[in-house]
LOLUM-586721 format. One record per residue (C-alpha): residue in three letters; x, y, z. Coordinates in nm, 2 decimals, m for minus. Layout:
N
REC   code     east    north       up
REC    ALA        X        Y        Z
...
//
This chain:
460
REC   code     east    north       up
REC    UNK     8.03    18.37    17.84
REC    UNK     7.65    18.36    17.82
REC    UNK     7.41    18.14    17.60
REC    UNK     7.06    18.25    17.50
REC    UNK     6.76    18.08    17.52
REC    UNK     6.44    18.18    17.28
REC    UNK     6.13    18.06    17.42
REC    UNK     5.78    18.09    17.27
REC    UNK     5.67    18.27    16.98
REC    UNK     5.77    18.61    17.07
REC    UNK     6.10    18.51    17.20
REC    UNK     6.20    18.30    16.93
REC    UNK     6.09    18.57    16.68
REC    UNK     6.32    18.83    16.86
REC    UNK     6.59    18.57    16.82
REC    UNK     6.57    18.55    16.47
REC    UNK     6.59    18.95    16.44
REC    UNK     6.88    18.98    16.68
REC    UNK     7.09    18.69    16.54
REC    UNK     7.02    18.80    16.17
REC    UNK     7.18    19.18    16.31
REC    UNK     7.44    18.98    16.47
REC    UNK     7.56    18.81    16.15
REC    UNK     7.51    19.12    15.95
REC    UNK     7.77    19.28    16.18
REC    UNK     8.01    19.01    16.25
REC    UNK     7.99    18.77    15.94
REC    UNK     7.93    18.87    15.56
REC    UNK     7.68    18.65    15.36
REC    UNK     7.80    18.45    15.06
REC    UNK     7.58    18.52    14.77
REC    UNK     7.58    18.14    14.68
REC    UNK     7.39    18.04    15.01
REC    UNK     7.13    18.25    15.06
REC    UNK     6.92    18.05    15.29
REC    UNK     7.23    17.96    15.49
REC    UNK     7.39    18.29    15.55
REC    UNK     7.56    18.13    15.88
REC    UNK     7.78    17.94    15.65
REC    UNK     7.96    18.25    15.55
REC    UNK     8.07    18.30    15.93
REC    UNK     8.43    18.37    15.95
REC    UNK     8.50    18.31    16.29
REC    UNK     8.57    18.69    16.41
REC    UNK     8.32    18.68    16.69
REC    UNK     8.33    18.35    16.91
REC    UNK     8.11    18.51    17.19
REC    UNK     7.82    18.49    16.93
REC    UNK     7.92    18.19    16.71
REC    UNK     8.04    17.87    16.72
REC    UNK     8.35    17.79    16.47
REC    UNK     8.09    17.66    16.24
REC    UNK     7.84    17.95    16.22
REC    UNK     7.59    17.85    16.45
REC    UNK     7.45    18.09    16.70
REC    UNK     7.52    18.03    17.08
REC    UNK     7.16    18.01    17.15
REC    UNK     6.91    17.74    17.24
REC    UNK     6.58    17.76    17.02
REC    UNK     6.23    17.64    17.24
REC    UNK     5.90    17.62    17.16
REC    UNK     5.57    17.41    17.21
REC    UNK     5.47    17.50    16.84
REC    UNK     5.71    17.42    16.52
REC    UNK     5.61    17.72    16.31
REC    UNK     5.89    17.99    16.43
REC    UNK     6.16    17.75    16.53
REC    UNK     6.16    17.58    16.19
REC    UNK     6.18    17.93    16.03
REC    UNK     6.52    18.00    16.22
REC    UNK     6.65    17.65    16.11
REC    UNK     6.54    17.73    15.79
REC    UNK     6.71    18.07    15.79
REC    UNK     7.04    17.91    15.91
REC    UNK     7.01    18.09    16.25
REC    UNK     6.94    17.76    16.46
REC    UNK     7.11    17.43    16.44
REC    UNK     6.89    17.12    16.50
REC    UNK     7.13    17.01    16.78
REC    UNK     7.01    17.33    16.95
REC    UNK     6.64    17.30    16.89
REC    UNK     6.35    17.17    17.07
REC    UNK     5.98    17.20    17.01
REC    UNK     5.66    17.05    17.05
REC    UNK     5.33    17.05    16.86
REC    UNK     5.07    17.13    17.13
REC    UNK     5.11    17.50    17.27
REC    UNK     4.96    17.60    17.56
REC    UNK     4.68    17.75    17.53
REC    UNK     4.77    18.11    17.65
REC    UNK     4.76    17.98    18.01
REC    UNK     5.04    18.00    18.27
REC    UNK     4.89    17.67    18.45
REC    UNK     4.90    17.49    18.15
REC    UNK     5.27    17.59    18.08
REC    UNK     5.39    17.54    18.40
REC    UNK     5.25    17.24    18.50
REC    UNK     5.28    17.07    18.17
REC    UNK     5.64    17.13    18.02
REC    UNK     5.86    16.89    18.23
REC    UNK     5.96    16.70    17.92
REC    UNK     6.01    17.04    17.72
REC    UNK     6.22    17.18    17.99
REC    UNK     6.41    16.83    18.05
REC    UNK     6.46    16.85    17.68
REC    UNK     6.62    17.19    17.67
REC    UNK     6.84    17.16    17.96
REC    UNK     7.00    16.87    17.79
REC    UNK     7.08    17.10    17.52
REC    UNK     7.17    17.40    17.76
REC    UNK     7.41    17.16    17.91
REC    UNK     7.60    17.05    17.55
REC    UNK     7.61    17.43    17.50
REC    UNK     7.77    17.51    17.79
REC    UNK     8.05    17.20    17.74
REC    UNK     8.18    17.41    17.41
REC    UNK     8.24    17.70    17.61
REC    UNK     8.54    17.82    17.79
REC    UNK     8.35    17.94    18.08
REC    UNK     8.00    17.98    18.18
REC    UNK     7.88    18.29    18.33
REC    UNK     7.49    18.28    18.27
REC    UNK     7.18    18.26    18.04
REC    UNK     6.97    18.52    17.89
REC    UNK     6.60    18.39    17.84
REC    UNK     6.41    18.57    17.59
REC    UNK     6.01    18.50    17.64
REC    UNK     5.70    18.72    17.67
REC    UNK     5.50    18.69    17.99
REC    UNK     5.16    18.74    17.84
REC    UNK     5.11    18.40    17.67
REC    UNK     5.12    18.05    17.79
REC    UNK     5.45    17.94    17.70
REC    UNK     5.63    18.22    17.76
REC    UNK     5.51    18.25    18.12
REC    UNK     5.44    17.93    18.22
REC    UNK     5.69    17.72    18.06
REC    UNK     5.99    18.00    18.12
REC    UNK     5.88    18.02    18.47
REC    UNK     5.92    17.66    18.50
REC    UNK     6.27    17.61    18.29
REC    UNK     6.43    17.93    18.50
REC    UNK     6.35    17.70    18.79
REC    UNK     6.50    17.43    18.69
REC    UNK     6.81    17.63    18.56
REC    UNK     6.86    17.78    18.92
REC    UNK     6.85    17.42    19.05
REC    UNK     7.10    17.23    18.82
REC    UNK     7.33    17.59    18.76
REC    UNK     7.25    17.76    19.13
REC    UNK     7.61    17.94    19.10
REC    UNK     7.55    18.08    18.72
REC    UNK     7.32    18.42    18.66
REC    UNK     7.02    18.41    18.49
REC    UNK     6.90    18.74    18.30
REC    UNK     6.55    18.75    18.15
REC    UNK     6.41    18.99    17.83
REC    UNK     6.04    18.99    17.92
REC    UNK     5.80    19.12    17.69
REC    UNK     5.47    19.28    17.81
REC    UNK     5.13    19.36    17.58
REC    UNK     4.99    19.70    17.53
REC    UNK     4.69    19.80    17.76
REC    UNK     4.48    19.85    17.43
REC    UNK     4.58    19.49    17.32
REC    UNK     4.58    19.27    17.60
REC    UNK     4.39    18.92    17.63
REC    UNK     4.16    18.86    17.90
REC    UNK     4.38    18.68    18.11
REC    UNK     4.72    18.86    18.01
REC    UNK     4.73    19.01    18.37
REC    UNK     4.68    18.70    18.55
REC    UNK     4.97    18.55    18.32
REC    UNK     5.19    18.84    18.37
REC    UNK     5.17    18.83    18.72
REC    UNK     5.22    18.49    18.82
REC    UNK     5.51    18.51    18.57
REC    UNK     5.69    18.80    18.73
REC    UNK     5.62    18.66    19.07
REC    UNK     5.77    18.30    18.99
REC    UNK     6.04    18.48    18.79
REC    UNK     6.14    18.70    19.07
REC    UNK     6.21    18.39    19.29
REC    UNK     6.51    18.24    19.07
REC    UNK     6.61    18.51    18.85
REC    UNK     6.90    18.78    18.89
REC    UNK     6.78    19.01    18.65
REC    UNK     6.50    19.10    18.43
REC    UNK     6.47    19.32    18.13
REC    UNK     6.12    19.45    18.07
REC    UNK     6.04    19.51    17.72
REC    UNK     5.67    19.70    17.73
REC    UNK     5.52    19.71    17.38
REC    UNK     5.37    20.01    17.46
REC    UNK     5.69    20.22    17.53
REC    UNK     5.81    20.06    17.19
REC    UNK     5.52    20.18    17.01
REC    UNK     5.58    20.54    17.16
REC    UNK     5.91    20.53    17.01
REC    UNK     5.82    20.45    16.70
REC    UNK     5.51    20.63    16.66
REC    UNK     5.54    20.99    16.45
REC    UNK     5.59    21.31    16.64
REC    UNK     5.26    21.47    16.78
REC    UNK     5.09    21.12    16.77
REC    UNK     4.92    20.99    17.09
REC    UNK     4.84    20.62    17.14
REC    UNK     4.52    20.57    17.26
REC    UNK     4.45    20.25    17.07
REC    UNK     4.81    20.06    16.97
REC    UNK     4.63    19.86    16.70
REC    UNK     4.53    20.18    16.52
REC    UNK     4.88    20.31    16.46
REC    UNK     5.04    20.12    16.12
REC    UNK     5.32    19.98    16.26
REC    UNK     5.39    19.63    16.23
REC    UNK     5.49    19.35    16.46
REC    UNK     5.83    19.35    16.26
REC    UNK     5.94    19.72    16.29
REC    UNK     5.86    19.65    16.71
REC    UNK     6.09    19.38    16.73
REC    UNK     6.38    19.52    16.51
REC    UNK     6.34    19.83    16.76
REC    UNK     6.38    19.60    17.05
REC    UNK     6.69    19.36    16.90
REC    UNK     6.83    19.71    16.80
REC    UNK     6.87    19.84    17.11
REC    UNK     6.93    19.53    17.29
REC    UNK     7.22    19.47    17.04
REC    UNK     7.41    19.73    17.18
REC    UNK     7.43    19.57    17.52
REC    UNK     7.42    19.22    17.43
REC    UNK     7.68    19.21    17.19
REC    UNK     8.06    19.16    17.26
REC    UNK     8.28    19.50    17.36
REC    UNK     8.56    19.53    17.16
REC    UNK     8.88    19.72    17.39
REC    UNK     9.15    19.86    17.32
REC    UNK     9.43    19.84    17.56
REC    UNK     9.66    20.15    17.56
REC    UNK    10.03    20.12    17.61
REC    UNK    10.09    20.47    17.71
REC    UNK    10.29    20.51    17.37
REC    UNK    10.09    20.65    17.06
REC    UNK    10.05    20.32    16.93
REC    UNK     9.76    20.15    17.13
REC    UNK     9.78    19.78    17.20
REC    UNK     9.58    19.53    16.96
REC    UNK     9.16    19.50    17.00
REC    UNK     9.05    19.23    17.20
REC    UNK     8.69    19.09    17.26
REC    UNK     8.48    19.10    17.55
REC    UNK     8.20    18.88    17.60
REC    UNK     7.86    19.02    17.74
REC    UNK     7.87    18.93    18.13
REC    UNK     7.55    18.93    18.27
REC    UNK     7.70    18.91    18.64
REC    UNK     7.88    19.26    18.56
REC    UNK     7.53    19.36    18.43
REC    UNK     7.35    19.26    18.76
REC    UNK     7.67    19.40    19.00
REC    UNK     7.63    19.73    18.84
REC    UNK     7.26    19.74    18.80
REC    UNK     7.07    19.56    19.12
REC    UNK     7.14    19.71    19.47
REC    UNK     6.94    19.50    19.61
REC    UNK     6.81    19.11    19.59
REC    UNK     6.45    19.28    19.55
REC    UNK     6.51    19.53    19.31
REC    UNK     6.62    19.38    18.95
REC    UNK     6.37    19.50    18.68
REC    UNK     6.60    19.64    18.41
REC    UNK     6.50    19.87    18.10
REC    UNK     6.72    19.94    17.80
REC    UNK     6.76    20.31    17.64
REC    UNK     6.95    20.35    17.32
REC    UNK     7.06    20.65    17.10
REC    UNK     7.02    20.39    16.80
REC    UNK     6.63    20.40    16.87
REC    UNK     6.58    20.76    16.78
REC    UNK     6.36    20.74    16.45
REC    UNK     6.48    21.09    16.34
REC    UNK     6.85    20.99    16.24
REC    UNK     6.94    20.87    15.92
REC    UNK     7.12    20.56    15.92
REC    UNK     7.47    20.62    15.80
REC    UNK     7.50    21.00    15.93
REC    UNK     7.82    21.10    16.05
REC    UNK     7.75    21.30    16.41
REC    UNK     7.99    21.47    16.70
REC    UNK     7.97    21.31    17.03
REC    UNK     7.79    21.57    17.16
REC    UNK     7.53    21.53    16.92
REC    UNK     7.49    21.16    17.01
REC    UNK     7.47    21.19    17.35
REC    UNK     7.20    21.46    17.31
REC    UNK     7.02    21.21    17.12
REC    UNK     7.00    20.94    17.35
REC    UNK     6.91    21.18    17.62
REC    UNK     6.63    21.31    17.41
REC    UNK     6.55    20.88    17.41
REC    UNK     6.49    20.88    17.76
REC    UNK     6.17    20.97    17.91
REC    UNK     6.21    21.13    18.25
REC    UNK     5.84    21.08    18.35
REC    UNK     5.65    20.73    18.40
REC    UNK     5.33    20.66    18.23
REC    UNK     5.16    20.79    18.57
REC    UNK     5.39    21.08    18.53
REC    UNK     5.61    21.03    18.81
REC    UNK     5.96    21.13    18.83
REC    UNK     6.18    20.85    18.72
REC    UNK     6.45    20.75    18.97
REC    UNK     6.75    20.51    18.92
REC    UNK     6.90    20.27    19.16
REC    UNK     7.23    20.17    18.89
REC    UNK     7.29    20.19    18.53
REC    UNK     7.58    20.00    18.30
REC    UNK     7.62    20.21    17.96
REC    UNK     7.81    20.08    17.64
REC    UNK     7.96    20.31    17.42
REC    UNK     8.04    20.21    17.04
REC    UNK     8.23    20.35    16.77
REC    UNK     8.33    20.25    16.46
REC    UNK     8.71    20.11    16.44
REC    UNK     8.77    20.40    16.19
REC    UNK     8.84    20.59    16.49
REC    UNK     9.11    20.43    16.59
REC    UNK     9.33    20.57    16.27
REC    UNK     9.23    20.91    16.38
REC    UNK     9.32    20.88    16.74
REC    UNK     9.66    20.72    16.67
REC    UNK     9.72    21.01    16.38
REC    UNK     9.61    21.27    16.67
REC    UNK     9.82    21.16    16.93
REC    UNK    10.10    21.16    16.69
REC    UNK    10.03    21.47    16.61
REC    UNK    10.03    21.58    16.98
REC    UNK    10.41    21.39    17.05
REC    UNK    10.52    21.59    16.76
REC    UNK    10.36    21.94    16.81
REC    UNK    10.22    22.10    17.08
REC    UNK     9.98    22.34    16.92
REC    UNK     9.71    22.07    16.90
REC    UNK     9.58    22.08    17.25
REC    UNK     9.40    21.72    17.43
REC    UNK     9.05    21.86    17.33
REC    UNK     9.11    21.79    16.98
REC    UNK     9.17    21.44    17.04
REC    UNK     8.82    21.43    17.27
REC    UNK     8.64    21.53    16.96
REC    UNK     8.61    21.25    16.82
REC    UNK     8.66    21.00    17.18
REC    UNK     8.38    20.98    17.35
REC    UNK     8.39    21.19    17.70
REC    UNK     8.30    21.03    18.00
REC    UNK     8.24    21.41    18.18
REC    UNK     8.00    21.48    17.87
REC    UNK     7.83    21.17    17.88
REC    UNK     7.76    21.19    18.27
REC    UNK     7.65    21.54    18.27
REC    UNK     7.41    21.48    18.01
REC    UNK     7.28    21.17    18.16
REC    UNK     7.25    21.34    18.53
REC    UNK     6.99    21.56    18.33
REC    UNK     6.74    21.30    18.28
REC    UNK     6.81    21.03    18.56
REC    UNK     6.75    21.12    18.94
REC    UNK     6.93    20.92    19.20
REC    UNK     6.80    20.92    19.55
REC    UNK     6.96    21.10    19.80
REC    UNK     7.12    20.74    19.95
REC    UNK     7.32    20.67    19.60
REC    UNK     7.67    20.69    19.64
REC    UNK     7.71    21.04    19.38
REC    UNK     8.07    20.87    19.29
REC    UNK     7.89    20.54    19.16
REC    UNK     7.66    20.74    18.92
REC    UNK     7.73    20.63    18.55
REC    UNK     8.07    20.47    18.70
REC    UNK     8.01    20.18    18.48
REC    UNK     8.09    20.28    18.14
REC    UNK     8.21    20.04    17.84
REC    UNK     8.36    20.17    17.52
REC    UNK     8.38    19.94    17.21
REC    UNK     8.57    20.05    16.87
REC    UNK     8.32    19.80    16.68
REC    UNK     8.01    19.91    16.66
REC    UNK     7.70    19.69    16.74
REC    UNK     7.54    19.83    16.39
REC    UNK     7.75    19.88    16.09
REC    UNK     7.53    20.14    15.96
REC    UNK     7.58    20.37    16.28
REC    UNK     7.85    20.61    16.34
REC    UNK     7.86    20.61    16.71
REC    UNK     7.59    20.46    16.96
REC    UNK     7.53    20.51    17.35
REC    UNK     7.30    20.24    17.51
REC    UNK     7.22    20.19    17.89
REC    UNK     7.08    19.90    18.08
REC    UNK     6.93    20.12    18.37
REC    UNK     6.75    19.95    18.73
REC    UNK     6.44    20.21    18.77
REC    UNK     6.13    20.28    18.91
REC    UNK     5.98    20.26    18.56
REC    UNK     5.83    19.93    18.62
REC    UNK     5.61    20.02    18.90
REC    UNK     5.32    20.14    18.69
REC    UNK     5.33    19.85    18.49
REC    UNK     5.34    19.62    18.83
REC    UNK     5.04    19.87    19.00
REC    UNK     4.80    19.78    18.69
REC    UNK     4.88    19.37    18.68
REC    UNK     4.81    19.36    19.03
REC    UNK     4.49    19.64    19.01
REC    UNK     4.34    19.44    18.73
REC    UNK     4.45    19.08    18.83
REC    UNK     4.27    19.15    19.22
REC    UNK     3.97    19.30    19.01
REC    UNK     3.92    18.99    18.80
REC    UNK     3.98    18.73    19.12
REC    UNK     3.75    18.88    19.34
REC    UNK     3.47    18.82    19.03
REC    UNK     3.65    18.48    19.00
REC    UNK     3.68    18.53    18.63
REC    UNK     3.85    18.30    18.45
REC    UNK     3.98    18.09    18.72
REC    UNK     3.83    17.79    18.64
REC    UNK     4.11    17.77    18.33
REC    UNK     4.36    17.75    18.55
REC    UNK     4.21    17.53    18.82
REC    UNK     4.21    17.22    18.58
REC    UNK     4.60    17.28    18.58
REC    UNK     4.62    17.26    18.96
REC    UNK     4.62    17.66    19.06
REC    UNK     4.40    17.76    19.33
REC    UNK     4.26    18.14    19.43
REC    UNK     4.58    18.13    19.68
REC    UNK     4.83    18.11    19.44
REC    UNK     4.72    18.43    19.26
REC    UNK     4.70    18.60    19.56
REC    UNK     5.03    18.52    19.66
REC    UNK     5.15    18.61    19.33
REC    UNK     4.97    18.94    19.40
REC    UNK     5.18    18.96    19.76
REC    UNK     5.51    18.93    19.60
REC    UNK     5.45    19.22    19.32
REC    UNK     5.30    19.43    19.59
REC    UNK     5.65    19.37    19.81
REC    UNK     5.84    19.46    19.46
REC    UNK     5.66    19.82    19.44
REC    UNK     5.70    19.88    19.79
REC    UNK     6.10    19.82    19.82
REC    UNK     6.13    20.02    19.51
REC    UNK     5.90    20.30    19.68
REC    UNK     6.12    20.28    19.97
REC    UNK     6.43    20.28    19.83
REC    UNK     6.35    20.60    19.62
REC    UNK     6.22    20.78    19.93
REC    UNK     6.57    20.75    20.09
//
């Protein structure tokens, strides 16, 4: 099992939305306790919640505002919260060098959480790489987690800002954070705010300045957590016994190790992105759709070209297909009919069951694999769950993929960062906390190495 660590303002805001959605899906709210919705938790999802309804998450920040909100709304408990009063001044160096006490306290809370698990597979860190706490404190925390639990996995959900809304030192913070995280984590899911805005914008609208769009941060967070829920929520499996009656459903928690094994073919290639049919804005919630329609909506949610109009190549995917439990009754009814009569064919059964052939055939139209990638391994890892991640959707498909989509972002960070460094811009803000120009150059060199690795593999 895995635990979640929400760090900084961005990470905690995403955490509140994520656990709000988790509770809406797995635990009904008692009308008598609106301020503590988790008090009504019925214990049906041990992979996400404790028996008392508390989330399996650690909440960390250098300022108390958002963490206190999570406590007030009942999604966090005081035994799993750590915060300070000072902030980190939007400075990676400040967060990295001045967060030892905060990280030590967080590690103690992580240890207490791990002791409640039957087995520990790893941690998922939610944060932004543009600010001081998310980038600096997050990098330090990952370094300490790697030292404390060298055999467990670390996955980060790392948010990047839009080009039009960057602070002057966003490039420095992001480049330094990516270089530091690269040495310690097993996988990084890059959530680019600019890509999320494109999914939310009206049809035919072109983003020139993201702040000109009337889209709230709450809408962006809701979209991000909805997409992630398709992957991070537990999978509810059905074991077929070979008879007309399937075996009972069992719960399988999200496994970071499985995700890394399926999506990261090289230690230097660990940057993932999420695509989901849940993010299609034209779909009305609660509408029943065929699997062909669902797969088509998912396919259209994937952009085949990156922001530089280059074809995106894929190096591994893990796909999560979710459908409501009502489909099980239909499956049993159909199997009984097939057993009793030969008039109904297997194709009728497939009309309501997800077909791997349909999924693979449609996804191959948008995902391009390099020549060296085995054809038999393309879209091999598909998990089916009979409990949907969002109760207002009929069906959903979510894919976590390792692609070349990260290259334009990294190239932009390096180019702007090196341009600023040559002018000695803002370097003194970092020098006061011990960072020198050589540290910046080392970070840029590390990112250039990642870019070269992706390009080398894409060429086959």
